[in-house]
N, C-alpha and C positions, 0 to 999 in steps of 0.2 A: 546226093542220096541223105537219107537218112535216119539215124537208126534210133534217135529221141521220142520221145512221144512214145515208148511203150516201155523196172531193173529189181532182197536181201541177205545176209551174206551168205557165199558161195559155200554148198554142200555137194560133194559128191555121190552121186546115189547111184549104185550099182546092184544092189543088192534084190529088186524084184524085179529088175531091167539089166541084165548083162548082153552087150558087144559080146559081134561073133567074135574079133578079132581082136584086142589093145596090146598099145606098147606096155610091157612092164619093165620094171627097174631091171636094169643090168641088160637089156638088148640093147645093140646098138640098133642104128638106122639103116648099115652098109648086110646090117641080117635079113633084115627086110622091105630092102630097096634096091632095085638095079637100074646104072643108067637111065633104060630106057622110060620108066616111070616119073613124074614130075607131079606134085605135091597140092589136093587141093585143100579145100578151106568151106566147111557148111555151120549154119547156126539156124536155128531152129526157136520155132515160140509157137505154141500151140492151146491149147484146154488142153488138160492133160487127159487120157486116158490107155489104156492097156493095150502093149502092141503098139508102141510113138518107137519105141527105141528096136522093139524087131524090124519093126518096116523100114525105118531110118538103114540100118545095118545090112539090110536085105535090100535095099535097092543101091548099096555101094560094093556088096559083094558079089551081086548079080553079073555084074558088067565088069565082075575079074578087081576091080579096086580091093587096098587092103585099110581097115584102121588101123592108126594109130596112136592116138590118143583120142578119149571123148571127155569130154567136162555133161554131165546133169545135176539141174536144179526145180526140184517143184517146192515151192513154196508151203509151208506149214498152214491151212484152214483155207488152201488158194488154189482152184483149180486149176493149172497152168501149167505149161513143161516148157522149160529153157531146158535146150540140149549146144554146141560148140565142138564138131567133128574135126579131125585133121586126118585126110587118108593118104594113099599115093594109089595112082592110078595110072595104065598105058594108053596115051592121047588117041591111038590108035586103032584103040577097041571102045576110045568109051569116048566120044567127040565131046565138042567143050557146048555144043548145040543140043545133042543127046542128053547132054545132063542137065543143062536147064529144064529141058523136056521133065527126066527122069524127078527131080525134085519139085517142078511145079506137079505133076502129077502127086504125090506126095500133100504138099502143101494144101490140094484139095479135098482129100479124102479127110484131113483132119484137123479143118481149117481154121489151117497157119494164118496169124497173125504176119509173122516173120518166117522171110524163108529167105538168106540169102545164102549163095555160094561162092566161091572166087578161086583164079588157078589163079597165083601172083606170076607164074612166069609168062602166061600167056595174056592176062587179062592187062587194060591201060594203068597205069599208074593212077590214083588218085589226084587229082590235078586241086591246088589248092593257091589260094590270096594269104597272104599274111600283112597284119595291119600292126602298125606297128608306132609308136611316138619317141620320143628321144634318147630315154635309156638302151641300150642297144643291147645288151648281155646274152636274152632270149635269140633276138636276134638273127646273131653272129653264131650261136650254136646251134638253132636250128639248119642255117646256112652249112656251115663248115658237117653236120648230120647230114642234110639232103647232097653233097659233094661227095660223101666217104660213100656213100648209100645204107645209111644204118635208121636211114628213113626212107620209108618205100612211097612218095610223093610225087611227084613235079609241082614246082612252082612255078607260075603261071607272074605271080607278081609281088611285088613289097608297094604295102600303100601309106600313106606316114603325113600325121599332120608338123613335122619337123624337117626344115629344110635342111639335108647334108650336102655339106662341100663335097666337088666334084675330087676332089682328095684323099679325104678319107677311106681308111679301109672297107667297109662297107659298101659305096658307093666304085670303088675297084671291085671289088671282088663283083660288083653287081652286075658293073658294065665287060667284066672279063667271059663272064656266063652267062650272059644278054640275058638277066633278067630283067625285065623295066621294072622301073621303080615313080612312082607319081607320089607327088608333094601336094595335097592339098588344105591349104592356109584354112584350121574352123576357126570360128568362135563360138561365143553363146547361143550364139543367132540361129549360124548357120554352121551343121556340120556335117557340110558338101556328101550327105547320107544319097542323094539319087545319083550324084557320081562314080561314088564307089558302090553303086549298086549297080553298075553302064558297065565297069572295070570288075565285078567277079564275077557278073552271070551266069560262065561257063564253069565255072566250079563246083568241082564237087562238097568241099566244105571250106570255114574260113579259120585261119588262127590268130587273136589274138595276142602281141606279142610284146607285152603292156602295153598295150595300144591304150592311152588314158583320159578315151574319152568312153559316153555310155552311152550303146545303139538306141536307139530308140524302138519301140515296141511298132510301129509301120516299116521298121528298115528291118525286122524279125520277119515281120512275118510276110514281106515282103521277096527277102531272099527266098525263106518257107525251107532252109536246111542246115544243116548243124553249123554250131560256132564254137571253139574251142577256146576257151579263156586261163588262164594261168595267174593267179595273185600269191603276194606273201601268206605265210600263215600266220602271221602278227594279226589278224583281223576277229572278232570285231571289235581285242581291246585297243588298242591304237590305231584311230583314224585319221586325215587328213594328211597334212604337209608331212615328209622324212617321218615316216614311221619307225623306221629303222631307230631312228636314234631316240625315240620317246621310247622305244621298247630297249637297247642300250644303258638310256638313261633311265630306265625303271628294275632294271638287272635283273632284264627275264633271261631263265633255263633251258627253256627250251625255244624253239624258231623253227620256222617250216615253213609248206608251200601249199598250194590245192590247187589242181588243175581241174574245172568243171566244165557242163555245158551254160549256154549264155541264155537267159530267159528272162523278160520283165523286170524280174523282181531284181536289182544290182543283186551280184555276189552271189546267189544263192542257186545258180543250178546244182541238176546232178550231179554229184562229183563221182570224176571218171579218176582221179590219181593224188595221194596226199601224199609228204616225204615232211618227218622232222627229225629234227638234229641237236644234239646238244651244246650250249655256249655258256662259260664261263667266267668266273673274274678276269680269268688271264690276258681274255679277247679285249683285243679295243675297239673301235666305233669302226678303227678298214677289215682287222678281222671279221666282225660280225658281219657290217653289208656283207665280205666274201663269202659268208656259208651261206648267210641267203639266198643269194642273188647266188649261186652254183647249187640250191636245191630247189629256186624257179626254174635252171636251165634243166634241171636232170628228172624233174616231174611234168612240162610240159611235153619233154619228148616221149618220154615213157608215155603219157597221154596220148599223143599223138600215136604213135605205133603199136599200143594197145586197142587203138580204134581203127589203123587199115585192115589188122594181123582180126578183123571180127571178134575183136574181146567184150566188147565192150552192149549190151541189151540195155534198153530204158524197161525199170519194175517201177510198177507203185505213179507213184505221181513225181516223186521227185527224188527219185533210187536209179542205183542201177548196177547190172550185175556184171562182174568184172572176172571173166573167165582165166 
């Protein structure tokens, strides 16, 4: 799966486009759903023209489905249309196969660049591999998010250039849940990218959880799917070793984290999520680093969740629409 390669600020447009059924504030899901109905998500990207929203609404309503909420974005001075719809439907009346066929017909009618439908309760979870180095905070948070069901993914493997001992918290967790751990010692001359590719070929996307190696352009093109990265928001002001201490010594007042798609240019891919927090003279180096790491964990988890919920679409060359 790759949503990258296709994303301005989000704008909800309902003036000249009206859905037949929308979820309004104060309306509970119990009022519009029943135990026999299940939840679906559809995202659409096509050239803009009159009638797109009407046809999308008709497609869902004609099969007995009901739209719960919808987001539409039409960039100014650009003849393109983006939408994300959440709906409920009866799987007996509207089978999963028929749903794919119906949305495929729509995509052909409107020459869509993207048309993706997902039914979380029926479709397989996204398969991911996580690449990490020595720092554990993002990796541990992802593992616990997966265990608690907060992240709708299936983790197929952890790949690292750091050899963790058998009695560490991470290794005990992985052994208990039967998640393979692959230690690949890397050097400047050999980053073991061929071996990594063999380990991740069946995944839907990759996550770099503070993986301190730069992936080559050859790796990115060979893998051919999306890769999500996280880095501290101190860039580009504080580069090199121990940037948190550099920022602390400088006396910064705001820290942050950025999650983005990986491209050949280091840390400049389309942004998925950003978070910031205020720090002050009352913070010591320990609390400063803790706040920075907490932001990284939250930002990466939210980016992965948004991606899995089809909230992220590419826009222009280096931007994203995040519904």
